[in-house]
Every structure is written in structure tokens, then in C-alpha cells.
C-alpha positions in Angstrom: 20.8 -18.4 18.8 18.8 -17.9 15.6 15.7 -15.7 15.2 13.8 -15.8 12.0 11.5 -12.9 11.2 8.9 -12.2 8.5 8.7 -8.6 7.1 5.5 -7.4 5.4 5.6 -4.1 3.6 2.7 -2.6 1.6 2.8 0.6 -0.4 -0.4 1.8 -2.0 -1.2 4.8 -4.2 -4.8 5.8 -4.9 -5.7 8.1 -7.8 -8.8 10.3 -8.1 -9.3 9.2 -11.7 -8.2 6.6 -14.3 -4.6 7.4 -15.1 -1.9 5.9 -17.3 1.0 4.5 -15.3 4.4 4.9 -16.9 7.1 2.3 -16.3 7.6 1.9 -12.5 11.1 1.0 -11.1 10.9 -0.9 -7.8 14.1 -1.3 -5.7 12.6 -3.4 -2.8 14.6 -6.6 -3.0 17.6 -7.0 -0.7 20.9 -6.3 -2.6 23.4 -9.0 -3.4 25.8 -7.7 -0.7 23.2 -8.0 2.1 24.9 -9.8 5.0 21.6 -11.0 6.6 20.5 -14.3 5.1 17.2 -13.9 3.1 15.3 -17.2 3.3 12.4 -16.3 1.1 11.2 -13.3 -0.9 8.1 -12.3 -2.9 7.0 -9.1 -4.6 3.3 -8.6 -5.7 2.0 -5.7 -7.8 -1.5 -4.6 -8.6 -2.9 -4.0 -11.2 -2.3 -7.7 -11.9 -2.2 -7.1 -15.6 1.4 -6.0 -16.1 4.8 -7.0 -17.5 7.8 -7.3 -15.3 11.5 -7.4 -16.1 14.0 -8.2 -13.3 17.4 -6.7 -13.9 20.5 -5.4 -12.1 21.4 -1.7 -12.3 25.0 -0.6 -13.0 25.8 -1.0 -9.3 24.4 -4.6 -9.1 21.3 -3.7 -7.2 18.2 -5.8 -8.0 15.6 -3.7 -9.9 12.1 -4.7 -11.0 10.7 -2.7 -14.0 6.9 -2.9 -14.3 5.0 -1.9 -17.4 1.2 -1.4 -17.3 -0.8 -1.6 -20.6 -4.0 -0.1 -19.1 -5.0 2.8 -17.1 -5.7 2.3 -13.4 -7.1 4.1 -10.3 -4.5 2.6 -8.0 -1.1 1.0 -7.6 -0.3 -1.5 -4.9 3.2 -2.9 -4.1 3.5 -5.7 -1.5 6.7 -7.2 -0.3 7.1 -10.3 1.9 10.4 -11.7 3.0 11.8 -14.0 5.7 15.3 -13.4 7.0 17.6 -15.0 9.6 18.6 -12.5 12.2 21.9 -14.3 13.1 24.1 -11.7 14.8 26.6 -10.0 12.4 29.9 -8.7 13.8 30.3 -5.4 12.0 34.1 -5.4 12.7 34.7 -8.8 11.1 37.0 -7.6 8.3 40.6 -7.3 7.4 42.2 -4.1 6.0 45.1 -4.1 3.6 48.3 -2.8 5.0 48.4 0.5 3.0 44.9 1.3 4.3 45.3 0.5 8.0 45.9 4.1 8.9 44.0 7.2 7.8 44.8 9.1 5.6 45.7 6.8 2.7 45.4 6.8 -1.1 43.7 4.3 -3.3 45.7 2.3 -5.8 45.3 4.1 -9.2 43.3 1.3 -10.8 41.0 1.0 -7.8 40.6 4.8 -7.8 39.4 4.7 -11.4 36.8 2.0 -10.5 35.7 4.1 -7.5 35.5 7.4 -9.4 31.6 7.8 -9.1 31.9 7.3 -5.3 34.5 10.0 -5.0 32.5 12.9 -6.6 32.2 15.8 -4.3 29.6 18.6 -4.0 31.1 22.1 -3.4 32.0 22.7 0.2 30.0 25.6 1.6 30.5 27.5 4.8 29.2 25.2 7.5 30.5 22.1 5.7 33.9 23.6 5.5 33.8 24.4 9.2 32.9 20.8 10.0 35.8 19.5 7.8 38.3 21.8 9.6 37.3 20.2 13.0 38.2 16.7 11.9 41.6 15.4 13.1 43.6 14.3 10.0 46.6 13.1 11.8 47.7 9.5 11.1 45.4 7.1 13.0 43.8 3.7 12.7 41.2 3.7 10.0 38.6 1.7 12.1 38.8 4.1 15.1 38.7 7.0 12.7 35.4 5.8 11.2 33.9 5.0 14.6 34.7 8.5 15.8 33.4 10.2 12.7 30.1 8.2 12.8 29.5 9.1 16.4 30.3 12.8 15.8 27.5 13.1 13.2 25.1 11.2 15.4 25.7 13.6 18.3 25.5 16.8 16.1 22.6 16.1 13.8 19.2 15.6 15.5 17.1 12.9 13.9 13.6 13.8 12.8 10.9 12.2 10.6 10.7 14.4 7.5 7.8 13.8 5.2 8.9 16.2 2.4 10.3 14.5 -0.7 14.0 14.7 -1.6 17.2 14.9 0.3 18.6 18.0 2.0 22.0 19.2 0.9 24.8 18.7 3.4 24.8 22.5 4.0 21.0 22.5 4.8 21.4 19.7 7.3 24.3 21.4 9.1 22.5 24.8 9.2 19.3 23.1 10.6 21.4 20.7 12.7 18.6 18.2 12.0 17.4 15.8 9.3 15.9 12.5 8.4 18.1 9.4 8.1 18.5 10.1 4.4 19.8 13.6 5.1 22.3 12.4 7.6 23.4 9.6 5.3 24.0 12.0 2.4 25.9 14.4 4.6 28.1 11.5 5.8 28.7 10.3 2.2 29.9 13.8 1.2 32.0 14.2 4.3 33.8 10.9 3.6 34.4 11.9 0.0 35.9 15.2 1.0 38.3 13.2 3.2 39.4 11.1 0.3 37.3 8.0 1.0 35.0 6.5 -1.5 31.4 6.4 -0.2 27.9 5.5 -1.4 24.3 6.1 -0.3 22.3 3.1 0.9 18.5 2.7 1.2 17.1 -0.4 2.8 15.1 -2.0 5.6 16.0 -1.5 9.2 14.8 -4.3 11.6 15.1 -3.7 15.3 14.1 -6.5 17.8 13.2 -5.8 21.4 15.7 -7.4 23.8 14.6 -10.2 26.1 16.0 -8.4 29.1 16.5 -4.7 29.8 20.1 -3.5 29.9 21.7 -3.0 33.3 23.2 0.3 32.1 22.7 2.4 29.0 19.7 2.2 26.6 17.8 -1.0 26.3 16.7 -0.5 22.7 13.2 -0.6 21.3 10.3 -1.7 23.5 8.7 -3.7 20.6 9.9 -5.3 17.4 10.1 -2.7 14.7 10.9 -2.2 11.0 11.0 0.7 8.6 12.7 2.0 5.5 16.0 3.5 6.4 19.1 5.1 4.9 22.8 4.9 5.8 26.2 5.2 4.2 28.9 2.7 3.1 32.6 3.4 2.7 35.1 1.4 0.7 38.2 0.3 2.5 40.8 -1.9 0.6 40.8 -5.3 2.1 37.5 -4.9 3.9 35.3 -3.8 1.0 32.2 -1.8 1.6 31.5 -1.1 5.3 28.1 0.1 6.4 27.9 3.1 8.8 24.7 4.4 10.2 25.0 8.1 11.4 21.5 8.1 12.7 22.4 5.7 15.5 26.2 6.2 15.4 26.6 2.4 14.9 28.1 0.3 12.2 25.5 -1.6 10.1 24.6 -5.0 11.5 22.2 -7.8 10.9 19.2 -5.5 11.2 20.4 -3.4 8.2 19.1 -5.0 4.9 20.4 -2.9 2.0 18.0 -2.6 -1.0 20.0 -0.2 -3.2 23.5 1.2 -2.8 24.4 4.0 -5.3 26.6 7.1 -5.8 23.6 9.4 -5.5 20.3 9.2 -3.4 18.1 9.7 -6.5 19.1 6.4 -8.0 18.4 4.6 -4.7 14.7 5.5 -4.3 12.6 2.4 -3.4 10.0 3.3 -6.0 10.2 5.7 -8.9 8.2 6.2 -12.1 5.8 8.4 -14.0 2.0 8.7 -14.2 -0.7 10.8 -15.7 -2.0 14.0 -14.1 -4.1 13.2 -11.0 -4.5 13.7 -7.3 -2.8 11.0 -5.2 -3.4 9.5 -1.8 -0.5 7.5 -0.4 -0.5 4.8 2.3 2.3 2.6 3.6 2.3 -0.1 6.3 5.2 -2.2 7.6 5.2 -5.0 10.1 7.8 -7.5 11.4 6.9 -10.7 13.3 9.0 -13.5 14.8 8.3 -16.9 13.2 11.1 -18.9 14.8 13.3 -18.5 17.8 15.8 -21.0 19.1 15.6 -21.4 22.9 
């Protein structure tokens, strides 16, 4: 069964005076490794008088760089896309023989390629305690990742945090709570300290309400829903990059649409840029609607 949905995302900044907009970097186009088929995509920007240069960053993410020649009192970014929500099996991968069991070591050439994704932050007290609780005995890599993902989901309470930036892993463990980006960054660092290459991912999360409620366990969202989200990806030889969502404790599926995957959260921000001194009002709206559904 195929379900096609349309996602509409508007971000608007209003300034209290005319201000000069520096170059704005927009990372709101699904990345090349997105497993969900994108049938159409458009990006509209106001002020309409601007120059745009589409490019790919060092990690192959799509980036739009906008330059505005005149001052403005607002900036509006509008995304429309249509995607095919065909079910993705997150376990549909093969693993090379030497990586079938954790722990393992990357081939020297591959390790050089993955060097940015193996950089570790210093392990502080609570982070060290968490590391010490992880069973490092030889075990199947898939089961190991499933258990690790579920452990973080159970221990870190999800909350909506409006403050900018990402908490350090130690802050998240001390508070035992954080936003999706905080849990994702904690997971990235945890994987790296275990010798596994990992990267931070920002993207869209689309969740569709089920036709029927589950007989047991949670039934999922009551209505169709979408929002910006963050998760982690780990590199396993043979399988490539595997998406893991510590907020839900699940592997990434068809509802996870990556926009940017990078070694550090700062280079995965959906929108970044400079502007002149001013006061700013910020609004964001996101909707998802079904436009086709096979019987």
C-alpha cells in the first residue's frame, strides 16, 4: 500500500527595523541518502530579490546559499515537498563478516575516511558511568545497537526545549532529560567512545495516524503529524550508515527524512546566517496532508 503525503513548512523572521541580511545557509532539502522517495520539492524565499547558489557541503548534504542585496524587515522560507511513504524495513541490510559482532575494528583505510565521525569529547563523570554499564562482551552488532538505542530512550526523558544550541552529553545525563537533538548528540558521542563512527542528523519526522488502534501496546499518533527532528547514524561496514532514533528507541524508517548529516550539530542547523542588529520575532508552521492513498 502506498501513501503519498505533502509537507508544507514555513519559517518566518520579522525584524523591528530595516536590516542587512548576510548570506543565509538553508539545509531544508532531503539529503541524497534519504530512503523515502521524494516526488517533488520546492523552496521559496522572501525577499524575492536575491541570488541563490545550490551546492553540496563536504558531507554531500544539499545546501542553498542565499545572498540579499538590499535591507529587509523580514525573511520568509517556505518548503513544499511530496513524498511516497512506502514502508522501509530498517533492518534490510547486510553486514561484512568482520563487523558482524561487536566490538570490531574498521579497516585502516576506512578508519581514515571516517576520522571526523570518530572524534570524541572528553568523558566526564556521568558519561563515564554510563559507558561502564555497557556490556562490551562479543555480541551481534544489530542486537547491540537495538539494546543501546532502547537504553537511551528509557533513561533520557524527552522534552521540548526552546533554548538554542545542543546540551553536552554530560548535561543531558545530569538532567536525565533533553530535546531530540540533545539525545541524538549524546548517542553520537556514546557510539564514538565505543569505537563506532557516528554522525548527527537533522531532518523531518513524519508520523501518520494508524487506520486501526493496536490491540496491545501504543497505537501511535492520533493525527498525522510532522516536525523537525534529530537522530543519529552509525557506520557499519557492509550496511553503511544506519539511522537510530534514541527519542523513540526505534531505527529510522520511512518517516525519517534526513536533511543534513554531519560530524557536529552546528553544521547541521536547518537555517544559519548573519544579520544586522535588531529585535526578531520568529514563527514556524508545519503541516502534513495525505494526497493519495491506495485502497
